[in-house]
ROTI-314821 format. One record per atom (N, C-alpha, C, O, CB): y negated, x negated, z. Coordinates in pm, whole numbers, plus 50000, padded with zeros to 5 digits. Glycine has a CB too. Layout:
<recs>
YXZ
...
</recs>
This chain:
<recs>
449742215979362
450772212379447
451872203379385
452442207179283
451342224379498
452192191779441
453062182679388
454422188979427
454572194279538
452812167879440
455322188479344
456662194179364
457792183679349
457822176379249
456872205679264
458682182879442
459652171979442
460972179579397
461322189879455
459782164279593
461632174679300
462972178979263
463892169879333
464002158579287
463212178979111
464622173579444
465442166179518
466832167879445
467512177879466
465392170579666
467222158279365
468522159279305
469242146579327
468892135779280
468432162579160
470312148579403
471042136579432
472002132679330
473142137479330
471732137879555
471602124179241
472272119879120
472772106579136
472122097779192
471402120479003
474082104579081
474492090779054
474032088378912
474752090878815
476082088379074
472782083178903
472092083078779
472502071378695
471982060278695
470652082978801
473602076078615
474122066078510
473332068578374
473722062878272
475782068178486
472342076078372
471612079578261
470612068078229
469502068078283
470932092978285
470942059178150
470082047678128
470012046877966
471002047077893
470712033678203
468802046077926
468492044677771
467902031077751
467262025677841
467412056277714
468102025677640
467342014877596
465882017077606
465442028077574
467682011677465
465032007077649
463622009877674
462932015577550
461992023477566
462901997177719
463342012077424
462592016377306
463052031577261
462452038177176
462862005477186
464162035777329
464642049777284
463812060377356
463462059577474
466222052077317
463512070677271
462912082277321
463832094277358
464432100077267
461962086377225
463952097877476
464882108277508
464302122677471
463112124977491
465242107277659
465082131677421
464742144877400
464962152577527
466072154377576
465502150377286
463872156777573
463892162177727
463582177577716
462652182177649
462672154177832
464422184477785
464302199277786
464562205477925
465492201777997
465292205377685
463742214277955
463782222178083
464302235778040
463722242577955
462302223378158
465422239478102
466222252378057
466412262078166
466512257378280
467652248878002
466482274878152
466952284378242
468352280778284
469002274378201
466892297978184
468882283578392
470162279578443
470612289478547
469792295878613
470102265578500
471882290678561
472592298278663
473852290778712
474462282878639
472972312178607
474192293278831
475452287178882
476772294478852
477902289878871
475352285879028
476452306878801
477602314378766
477872315378617
476902316578542
477492327578822
479032314878572
479462314678421
479072327678349
479362338578399
481072312778406
478412326578234
478102337078158
478432334278006
478322322677965
476702340278181
478802343177929
479202340677791
478062334777701
478352328077602
479712353777731
476862337077733
475762331677648
475182318777705
474162314177653
474632342077634
475772312577808
475182300777865
476242289277842
477462290777836
474822303178022
475482276577828
476412264877801
476682257977948
475762255978027
475692253577687
477902254977972
478202247878096
477832233178074
478152226677974
479722249578136
477152228578175
476602214378198
476922209978334
476852217278433
475052213378177
477302196678334
477562190578463
476962176478480
477072167778394
479032189978485
476302174878599
475642161878624
476742150878649
477902154278671
474642162978750
476372137878647
477312126778675
477952128278814
479032123178839
476572112978665
477242135578905
477762136879047
478412149879065
478632154179178
476632135579153
478742156478957
479422169378967
478852182478987
479562192379005
480202168379056
477602182778985
476872196278994
476972204178857
476552199278752
475282193879030
477472215378862
477672222978735
476682234678741
476512241278843
479192228378717
476042236778628
475272248778600
475552252778453
476012244978369
473722246478627
475222265578432
475292273078306
473972274278248
473162282178297
475892286678324
473662266878144
472252267078109
472042275177966
472882276077878
471722251478101
470872280077965
470412286377847
470242276877731
470322264677743
469162293177875
469982283477609
470072274577497
468612272177442
468362263777356
471042280677386
467662280577502
466302278477447
465532270277545
465452273977662
465552292077419
464962259077504
464102250877607
462842257977636
462152262877546
463732236277553
462512258677767
461152263577809
460032253677815
458842256477808
461242269277941
460592241177828
459612230177817
460242218577751
461442216677772
459052225977953
459542210177668
460092198877600
459152187077612
458162187277686
460362202277454
459512176977536
458712164377534
457222167777496
456312160877543
459332153877428
456962177877416
455642181177365
454792186077496
453562185777495
455752193177245
455462189977598
454732194377715
454552183577820
454012185777928
455422205977775
454992172477785
454872161277895
453722151577845
453652146777732
456372152477915
452802149577952
451672140877927
451982126777956
451492117877885
450522144978004
452822123878066
453242110778110
454372111278199
454612121578263
452172103778175
455082100978209
456172098978305
456142084478347
456052075378265
457562102778245
456242082378486
456302069378542
457312069578651
457632079978709
454962064778592
457862056378679
458742055278780
458022048778892
457122040678870
459922048078739
458412052279021
457872045479137
458962044279235
459892052379243
456682052779197
458812033479313
459802030979424
459172038979551
457962040179569
460012013879456
460052043579625
459652051379744
460302044579858
461352049379900
460052066679737
459792033379917
460462026580025
460642035180146
461562032280221
459732014380063
459872045580176
460092053880297
461492061080284
462292062380377
458882064880313
461672065480153
462952072980129
464062063980085
465192068680070
462762083680023
463792050580062
464792041280018
465332044179871
466442040079840
465942041680118
464612050479790
465062053479662
463952052379561
462792051179600
465662066579661
464272052779431
463352053979329
463082067879279
463922076679296
463752046079226
461962070179220
461732084279169
461052084279025
460442074278989
460772092279273
461142093978951
460362094978829
459352106278835
459752117778857
461282096978711
458202103878819
457042113278822
456752117978694
456372109678612
455842107278876
456862131078657
456382136078521
455212145178552
455202153378644
457562144078436
454192142978462
452932149178459
452912157278325
453122151778217
451742138578470
452662169478337
452722177778212
451162179378157
450182178378230
453452193078246
451112181878030
449852185277959
449332198178027
450002204878106
450082187377799
448062200977988
447492213578039
448212225978000
448292235778075
446122214877996
448802225377865
449532236777824
450902236277880
451492246777905
449572237877678
451422224977900
452762224077961
452672226878107
453672232078156
453382210277938
451632224478188
451462228078328
451492242878341
452042248278437
450172222478386
450852250078238
450792264878252
452242270178226
452762278978294
449712271478147
452882263778116
454302268978095
455202266678218
455992275178259
454962261977969
455042254778274
455882251178384
455652260878496
456602264978562
455632236878428
454392264978522
454212274478635
454912288278597
455632294078678
452602276578666
454682292778479
455362306178436
456792303878443
457472312578497
454962311178288
457342293778396
458762291678393
459382291878535
460342299178561
459062278478323
458792283578627
459262282578760
459102294578832
459992298078910
458642272278828
457992301678815
457752314578885
458922324278855
459302332078942
456352320878838
459462323878738
460552333178695
461932327778742
462952334578728
460532334978535
461932316178794
463222310678840
463342309078983
464292302679030
463492298078780
462412314579060
462652312379211
463812316079270
464202327679258
461762318679285
464502307179341
465922309779402
466972306379318
468122306779361
466162323779438
466692302579186
467782298179088
467472284079039
466352279279045
467892308178962
468562277778989
468542264878939
467792263978802
467732273778729
469922260078929
467252252478770
466782249878637
467492238178589
467812229578672
465302247878628
467822236678450
468402224478401
467452215878340
466762219778245
469432226878311
467382203278393
466712192978330
467522183978243
468312176178296
466092185578426
467412184378119
468362178978021
467622168077944
466472169777905
468912190377922
468322156677923
467832145277841
468822141477748
469922137377785
467452133477921
468482142577618
469582139577506
470912146977536
472002141377522
469922123277497
470792159777578
471912168077590
472722165177710
473852169777720
472712167077474
472202157777802
472802153677922
472132159078040
470932156978056
472862139577930
472882166678133
472082171678242
471862162078349
472792156678410
472662183278297
470502159678374
470142148378457
469842155178605
469982148378707
468792139978391
469442168178611
469172173278746
469282188878730
469102193978620
467682168478803
469562195778834
469702210678848
469082215678969
469752222479046
471122214978848
467842212878993
467372217279129
467172233279131
466952239979030
465962209579166
467262237779249
466892251579275
465422252979301
464842245679383
467662256979391
464752263179225
463252263079239
463072272179365
463612283179376
462412268979099
462262266379461
461862272479576
460512280179566
460312289679641
461802262579677
459652276579479
458422282679448
457842278979303
458252269379238
457452278879556
456992286179268
456352282079135
455702268579141
455092264679240
455282292279092
455852261779037
455312247379042
453902249778983
453862254378869
456252235678952
452762247279046
451472252178997
450592238378979
449462238778930
450772263479108
451192226779021
450312215379006
450392207178881
449662197378863
450532206879114
451282211278796
451542204478662
452382191478666
452482184178567
450202201178597
452972188778784
453812176378787
455062179178878
455102187778966
452942163678844
456072170578846
457312170478916
457772157278949
457352147678885
458312176978844
458602155879044
459172142079079
460562144379104
460952152279190
458502135079204
461342137179027
462732135979020
463122125179113
462802113579087
463202133578881
463822128279229
464442117879308
465872118979302
466452129279270
463992118079447
466512106679337
467922107279331
468412093479376
467672084679420
468432111079188
469712092579361
470362079679394
470542071779270
471632071779211
471722081579463
469512065079228
469552056779111
468752044379145
468032043879245
468992064178984
468882034479059
468272021979086
466852023379035
466462032978968
469042009879020
466102013279071
464772011479021
464762010678883
464022017778816
464132000279073
465622001578830
465781998578676
466052011778618
465282015278528
467011987778637
466932019378651
467412033078595
466222042178590
465942048878491
468592039978685
465472042178710
464292051278718
463232046878615
462622055478551
463672051378865
462992033678599
461932028778500
462602031278359
461842035678273
461522012178524
463802029178326
464222032278197
464072048478168
463652052378059
465702027178181
464412056978264
464312069278234
462982073678215
462762081578124
464912076178322
461892068978299
460462071278270
460042067278135
459412074778060
459632064278365
460432054578104
460142049877973
460682058377846
460062059477741
460672036377968
461742063077870
462452071777771
461722086177769
461672092477663
464062073277812
461212090677872
460592104177867
459142103777814
458712111577729
460612110578008
458392093477878
456942092477837
456712093077699
457502087877621
456342080577881
455632099377658
455142099377515
454662085977476
454042078377551
453992109477493
455012083477345
454672069377294
452982068277310
452232077977310
455212067377119
452622055777324
451192053377333
450412057177207
450922055877095
450942038977366
449242061677224
448442064777101
447912051577031
447352042677094
447202074277141
448122051076907
447632039476833
446182037076849
445652027576791
447922040976692
</recs>
């Protein structure tokens, strides 16, 4: 099942094409707790995120940007490795009804609420960002090509 993370972001997160972002998927809550870190997206969504990443760059097989003319926006599709897909399924199964924090280089880029376990090994991040920003984000997340 393909899962869409609908995150209305004013995506100011743009990295130079050569830079590789450190991506983390973290447990999160909307309520403050002493052991959680407060994080806020550019458009003002605040969550309190755990410190231990549940998924990282090592779990990502590919990331591509695509324009979605029907929705009038761009999106970033992330496909996980086989092991990453299994971890994603377990992680999201434990977060149903709660937000997760998707963080790139320490910056909260999305905080979607999980509606169901993600079993297909891929997510799509949608938002209010330009095609260029989506392509830059995908390039910064994607693993480097094999030599």
